[in-house]
C-alpha positions as CSV (number, residue, x, y, z in Angstrom):
1,X,0.0,0.0,0.0
2,X,1.4,3.4,-1.0
3,X,1.7,6.1,1.7
4,X,1.5,9.8,1.0
5,X,4.7,11.7,1.9
6,X,4.6,14.6,4.3
7,X,5.1,18.2,3.0
8,X,8.4,18.3,4.9
9,X,9.6,15.1,3.2
10,X,8.6,16.4,-0.2
11,X,10.5,19.7,0.5
12,X,13.6,17.7,1.4
13,X,13.2,15.6,-1.7
14,X,12.9,18.8,-3.8
15,X,16.0,20.3,-2.2
16,X,18.0,17.1,-2.9
17,X,16.9,17.1,-6.5
18,X,17.9,20.8,-6.9
19,X,21.3,20.1,-5.3
20,X,22.0,17.2,-7.6
21,X,20.9,19.3,-10.6
22,X,23.2,22.1,-9.6
23,X,26.1,19.7,-9.0
24,X,25.5,18.2,-12.4
25,X,25.7,21.6,-14.0
26,X,29.1,22.2,-12.4
27,X,27.9,24.5,-9.7
28,X,29.1,24.5,-6.1
29,X,29.2,26.6,-3.0
30,X,31.4,26.9,0.1
31,X,30.7,28.4,3.5
32,X,33.6,30.0,5.5
33,X,34.3,32.3,8.4
34,X,35.2,35.9,7.4
35,X,36.2,37.2,10.9
36,X,34.4,39.2,13.5
37,X,33.1,42.8,13.9
38,X,34.6,45.0,16.6
39,X,31.9,43.9,19.0
40,X,32.7,40.2,18.4
41,X,29.8,39.3,16.1
42,X,30.9,36.5,13.6
43,X,30.7,37.3,9.9
44,X,30.3,34.5,7.4
45,X,31.3,34.2,3.8
46,X,29.6,32.2,1.1
47,X,31.4,31.4,-2.1
48,X,29.4,30.5,-5.2
49,X,31.1,28.9,-8.2
50,X,30.1,27.7,-11.7
51,X,31.9,25.6,-14.3
52,X,33.2,28.6,-16.3
53,X,35.5,29.9,-13.6
54,X,33.1,32.6,-12.4
55,X,32.9,32.9,-8.6
56,X,30.8,35.2,-6.4
57,X,31.6,35.8,-2.8
58,X,29.0,37.2,-0.4
59,X,29.5,38.1,3.2
60,X,26.9,38.5,5.9
61,X,28.1,42.0,6.9
62,X,25.9,44.3,4.9
63,X,24.7,41.3,2.8
64,X,27.7,42.4,0.7
65,X,29.0,41.1,-2.7
66,X,32.6,41.0,-1.5
67,X,34.2,39.6,-4.7
68,X,33.2,38.6,-8.2
69,X,35.7,36.7,-10.3
70,X,35.0,36.7,-14.0
71,X,37.1,35.3,-16.9
72,X,38.3,37.6,-19.7
73,X,38.5,36.8,-23.4
74,X,41.6,34.6,-22.8
75,X,40.1,32.8,-19.8
76,X,42.1,34.8,-17.3
77,X,40.0,35.4,-14.1
78,X,40.0,38.7,-12.3
79,X,37.9,40.1,-9.4
80,X,35.8,42.9,-11.0
81,X,34.2,44.5,-7.9
82,X,35.9,46.8,-5.4
83,X,36.0,45.9,-1.7
84,X,38.1,44.8,1.3
85,X,39.8,41.7,2.5
86,X,38.5,41.9,6.1
87,X,35.5,42.9,8.1
88,X,37.1,46.0,9.5
89,X,37.4,47.6,6.0
90,X,33.6,47.3,5.6
91,X,32.9,48.5,9.2
92,X,34.9,51.7,8.8
93,X,34.4,52.3,5.1
94,X,32.1,54.9,3.7
95,X,31.8,53.9,0.1
96,X,29.2,51.1,0.4
97,X,31.4,48.7,-1.6
98,X,29.1,45.8,-2.7
99,X,26.6,46.4,0.0
100,X,22.8,45.8,0.1
101,X,21.4,49.3,0.6
102,X,18.3,50.0,2.7
103,X,15.9,51.0,3.9
104,X,16.1,53.7,1.3
105,X,18.7,53.7,-1.5
106,X,20.0,57.0,-2.7
107,X,19.0,60.4,-1.2
108,X,16.1,61.8,0.8
109,X,15.9,65.6,0.8
110,X,16.6,66.9,4.3
111,X,16.4,63.3,5.5
112,X,12.7,63.7,5.8
113,X,9.4,62.4,4.3
114,X,5.7,62.3,5.1
115,X,3.5,59.3,5.2
116,X,-0.3,59.6,5.9
117,X,0.2,63.1,7.2
118,X,3.1,62.2,9.7
119,X,6.6,63.4,9.2
120,X,9.5,61.0,9.6
121,X,13.1,62.1,10.1
122,X,16.1,60.0,9.0
123,X,19.6,61.1,10.2
124,X,21.3,63.4,7.7
125,X,24.6,61.8,6.6
126,X,25.1,63.5,3.2
127,X,25.1,67.2,3.9
128,X,21.5,68.1,4.6
129,X,20.2,64.8,3.1
130,X,19.9,61.2,4.2
131,X,21.9,58.9,2.0
132,X,21.4,55.1,1.6
133,X,19.2,54.8,4.7
134,X,21.2,56.9,7.1
135,X,24.6,56.3,8.8
136,X,23.5,52.9,10.2
137,X,21.7,51.5,7.2
138,X,21.4,47.9,6.1
139,X,25.1,48.0,5.0
140,X,26.2,48.3,8.6
141,X,24.4,45.2,10.0
142,X,25.2,41.5,10.1
143,X,22.6,39.5,8.3
144,X,21.6,35.9,8.9
145,X,22.3,33.5,6.0
146,X,21.6,30.1,4.6
147,X,22.8,28.3,1.5
148,X,20.2,27.8,-1.3
149,X,20.0,25.6,-4.4
150,X,17.9,26.1,-7.5
151,X,17.3,23.8,-10.4
152,X,20.1,25.4,-12.3
153,X,21.7,27.7,-9.8
154,X,23.5,27.8,-6.5
155,X,23.0,30.7,-4.0
156,X,22.8,32.2,-0.6
157,X,19.7,33.8,1.1
158,X,20.3,36.6,3.6
159,X,17.7,38.0,6.0
160,X,17.5,41.0,8.3
161,X,14.8,42.4,10.5
162,X,14.8,46.2,10.7
163,X,12.9,47.3,13.8
164,X,10.2,49.9,13.9
165,X,11.9,53.3,14.2
166,X,15.3,52.1,13.0
167,X,17.0,55.2,11.4
168,X,13.6,56.9,11.7
169,X,11.7,54.6,9.4
170,X,8.3,53.2,10.5
171,X,7.3,49.6,10.7
172,X,9.1,46.3,11.5
173,X,10.5,45.3,8.2
174,X,11.4,41.7,7.3
175,X,13.9,41.8,4.4
176,X,15.3,38.9,2.3
177,X,18.0,39.1,-0.3
178,X,19.1,36.1,-2.4
179,X,22.2,36.0,-4.5
180,X,22.3,33.1,-7.1
181,X,24.8,32.1,-9.7
182,X,24.1,29.9,-12.7
183,X,26.2,28.3,-15.5
184,X,25.2,31.0,-17.9
185,X,27.5,33.4,-16.0
186,X,24.5,35.2,-14.5
187,X,24.6,36.6,-11.0
188,X,21.0,37.3,-9.9
189,X,19.9,39.3,-6.9
190,X,16.3,38.8,-5.7
191,X,14.8,41.0,-3.0
192,X,11.7,40.5,-0.9
193,X,10.3,42.5,2.1
194,X,7.2,42.9,4.2
195,X,6.2,45.4,6.9
196,X,3.7,45.6,9.7
197,X,3.2,49.4,9.3
198,X,3.1,51.6,6.2
199,X,6.7,52.6,5.3
200,X,8.9,53.5,2.3
201,X,11.4,51.2,0.8
202,X,14.0,51.4,-2.0
203,X,16.5,48.5,-1.9
204,X,19.6,48.1,-4.2
205,X,23.1,46.7,-4.4
206,X,26.0,49.1,-4.4
207,X,28.7,47.1,-6.2
208,X,31.5,49.1,-7.9
209,X,32.5,47.4,-11.1
210,X,35.8,47.6,-13.1
211,X,35.7,45.1,-15.9
212,X,39.5,45.3,-16.2
213,X,39.8,44.1,-12.6
214,X,39.3,45.9,-9.3
215,X,42.2,48.3,-8.8
216,X,43.4,48.0,-12.4
217,X,43.3,51.6,-13.4
218,X,40.2,53.7,-14.3
219,X,37.1,52.9,-16.3
220,X,37.2,55.8,-18.7
221,X,37.8,53.7,-21.8
222,X,35.1,51.1,-21.0
223,X,32.1,51.4,-23.2
224,X,28.6,52.0,-21.6
225,X,25.2,51.7,-23.1
226,X,22.2,52.8,-20.9
227,X,18.9,52.0,-22.5
228,X,17.3,55.1,-21.1
229,X,16.1,58.1,-23.1
230,X,15.5,60.2,-20.0
231,X,17.1,60.9,-16.6
232,X,16.2,62.8,-13.5
233,X,18.2,66.0,-13.3
234,X,19.3,67.2,-9.8
235,X,19.9,70.4,-8.0
236,X,23.2,71.4,-6.2
237,X,22.5,68.9,-3.4
238,X,21.9,66.0,-5.8
239,X,18.2,66.0,-5.1
240,X,16.0,65.5,-8.2
241,X,14.2,68.5,-9.5
242,X,11.2,66.3,-10.4
243,X,11.8,66.6,-14.1
244,X,12.2,63.6,-16.4
245,X,14.6,65.2,-18.9
246,X,15.7,63.8,-22.3
247,X,19.3,62.7,-22.4
248,X,19.6,63.7,-26.1
249,X,22.1,66.4,-26.6
250,X,23.6,66.1,-23.1
251,X,26.6,64.2,-21.7
252,X,24.1,61.9,-20.1
253,X,23.3,60.3,-23.5
254,X,24.5,56.7,-23.4
255,X,21.9,55.3,-25.7
256,X,24.7,54.2,-28.0
257,X,28.0,52.6,-26.8
258,X,30.0,55.4,-25.4
259,X,33.3,55.6,-23.6
260,X,32.6,56.5,-20.0
261,X,35.3,59.1,-20.1
262,X,34.2,60.7,-23.4
263,X,32.1,63.4,-21.8
264,X,32.9,63.1,-18.2
265,X,34.7,66.4,-18.0
266,X,32.1,68.3,-20.2
267,X,31.2,71.8,-19.2
268,X,27.7,70.9,-18.1
269,X,26.1,72.1,-14.8
270,X,24.8,68.6,-14.0
271,X,28.3,67.1,-14.1
272,X,29.5,69.9,-11.8
273,X,26.8,69.1,-9.3
274,X,27.9,65.4,-9.3
275,X,31.6,66.3,-8.9
276,X,32.4,70.0,-8.6
277,X,36.2,69.7,-9.2
278,X,36.4,67.5,-12.3
279,X,32.9,66.4,-13.3
280,X,31.5,63.0,-13.2
281,X,28.3,60.9,-13.4
282,X,26.1,60.3,-10.4
283,X,22.5,60.3,-11.7
284,X,19.4,58.2,-12.0
285,X,18.5,57.1,-15.5
286,X,14.9,56.3,-16.4
287,X,15.1,52.9,-18.0
288,X,13.2,52.4,-21.2
289,X,12.6,48.7,-20.2
290,X,10.1,50.0,-17.6
291,X,10.6,47.1,-15.3
292,X,10.6,44.3,-17.9
293,X,13.2,41.8,-16.7
294,X,13.4,40.4,-20.2
295,X,14.6,43.6,-21.7
296,X,18.2,44.8,-21.6
297,X,18.7,47.8,-19.3
298,X,22.4,48.5,-19.6
299,X,25.5,47.1,-21.3
300,X,29.1,47.8,-20.4
301,X,32.2,46.3,-22.0
302,X,36.0,46.6,-21.6
303,X,37.8,46.7,-24.9
304,X,41.0,45.4,-23.4
305,X,39.9,42.4,-21.4
306,X,36.8,41.7,-23.6
307,X,34.6,41.4,-20.5
308,X,31.0,42.5,-20.9
309,X,28.3,43.1,-18.3
310,X,24.6,43.2,-19.3
311,X,22.1,44.4,-16.8
312,X,18.4,43.3,-16.5
313,X,16.1,44.6,-13.8
314,X,12.5,45.0,-12.7
315,X,13.3,48.4,-11.3
316,X,12.3,51.6,-13.2
317,X,15.7,53.3,-12.8
318,X,19.4,52.8,-12.4
319,X,22.0,55.0,-10.7
320,X,25.1,55.1,-12.9
321,X,27.9,56.5,-10.7
322,X,31.6,56.8,-11.7
323,X,33.2,56.7,-8.2
324,X,33.9,60.4,-8.3
325,X,34.9,60.7,-4.7
326,X,37.5,57.9,-4.6
327,X,40.8,59.7,-4.4
328,X,43.5,57.1,-4.1
329,X,43.4,57.1,-0.3
330,X,41.4,53.9,-0.1
331,X,43.3,50.6,-0.1
332,X,41.2,47.7,-1.0
333,X,41.6,44.0,-1.7
334,X,45.2,42.7,-2.2
335,X,46.5,46.1,-1.2
336,X,45.4,47.8,-4.4
337,X,44.5,51.5,-4.3
338,X,41.2,52.7,-5.6
339,X,41.6,55.9,-7.5
340,X,39.3,58.5,-9.0
341,X,37.0,57.1,-11.6
342,X,38.3,53.5,-10.9
343,X,34.8,51.9,-11.1
344,X,31.2,52.4,-12.0
345,X,28.0,51.4,-10.3
346,X,24.7,50.2,-11.7
347,X,22.4,50.6,-8.8
348,X,18.9,49.3,-9.8
349,X,16.3,51.4,-8.0
350,X,13.2,53.5,-7.7
351,X,14.0,57.2,-8.2
352,X,15.9,59.2,-5.6
353,X,13.8,61.2,-3.1
354,X,10.6,59.5,-4.4
355,X,8.6,59.9,-1.2
356,X,8.9,63.7,-1.6
357,X,8.3,63.6,-5.4
358,X,4.6,62.9,-6.2
359,X,5.4,62.5,-9.9
360,X,7.8,59.7,-9.3
361,X,6.8,56.0,-9.0
362,X,5.8,55.2,-5.4
363,X,8.1,53.6,-2.9
364,X,5.3,53.0,-0.4
365,X,5.0,49.6,1.2
366,X,1.9,48.6,3.2
367,X,1.1,45.7,5.5
368,X,-0.1,42.7,3.6
369,X,1.9,43.7,0.5
370,X,5.2,42.2,-0.5
371,X,8.0,44.2,-2.0
372,X,10.0,42.4,-4.7
373,X,12.9,43.4,-6.9
374,X,14.9,41.2,-9.3
375,X,18.2,42.2,-10.9
376,X,20.5,40.1,-13.2
377,X,24.1,40.8,-14.0
378,X,25.1,38.7,-17.1
379,X,28.8,38.4,-17.9
380,X,30.5,37.3,-21.1
381,X,33.8,37.8,-22.9
382,X,34.1,39.1,-26.4
């Protein structure tokens, strides 16, 4: 006589099948210690590998992408994201290297917003503004983690509970971020969150990419395409004016492959706002894909190494930032120095200051609703 299996048994069977499938595809993962914070909290490291030599390393401090090794056109593997070799670098660092950003990515004007007639104040850590959730945002906390397996991927899921009132934001927020790597050289980041009070939320990943290898010079000759015909201009404090302006005829036009450095020093007021001394990019582009994960949002390649990064996302915008404020004083992994313009970011997001901009897509999250975001970084070599 056949007996029905329990849900728990079926779940275990499904996980076993997923694990075997991943192993068959040449995928593997490893779990290590990464040291301790100053208060003695252990930090863990998860290493995800595929059969093509690609390797993603995630640490539980800040749910951070600590390293990303990608082969070039000759098969040579380099780490293409900036970061540190130890926990202390991330604890004291201010550049958000590889971190999960929350509760609110990018800037909030005067660190304040209103929700249902009540004003909330976030600590101001960027002049008069709040940046990336305040001085103790999600990047400065140790997350819980567990390894995960998909049918054709290997990953790690990290969770963090942000208490009601943390950094001034309302509601107890349960956040989950999953990094997964497949054999198509795709690193995927899936976000999920829920709250018990109305709140605002804008999560992203703040990896700094240099397709020539982290610390291997600047990115000015790397070619960027942003499939975005508009962007959100800013004022002198980098807060959006509320306008969705065309990129045509401006240095912000990356609708065709363009060297990042081609117009980075152009005499344009927006570039001076982003970096007053030399100019630079630090803006939100309005993606033409409009949240369609199947449509290409951005494409960056390095002519020398042949490495190519293609971005897909469900978010309406992306912050393209050229590490304008790295000045050579930061020593990163393997003792390499990170200089001016030594990397770029592709921070998939809702628009900056959205809670204060009624014309922007809403970042409100209510109880009973689930926040989701999906972003894919696809790598290849030309």
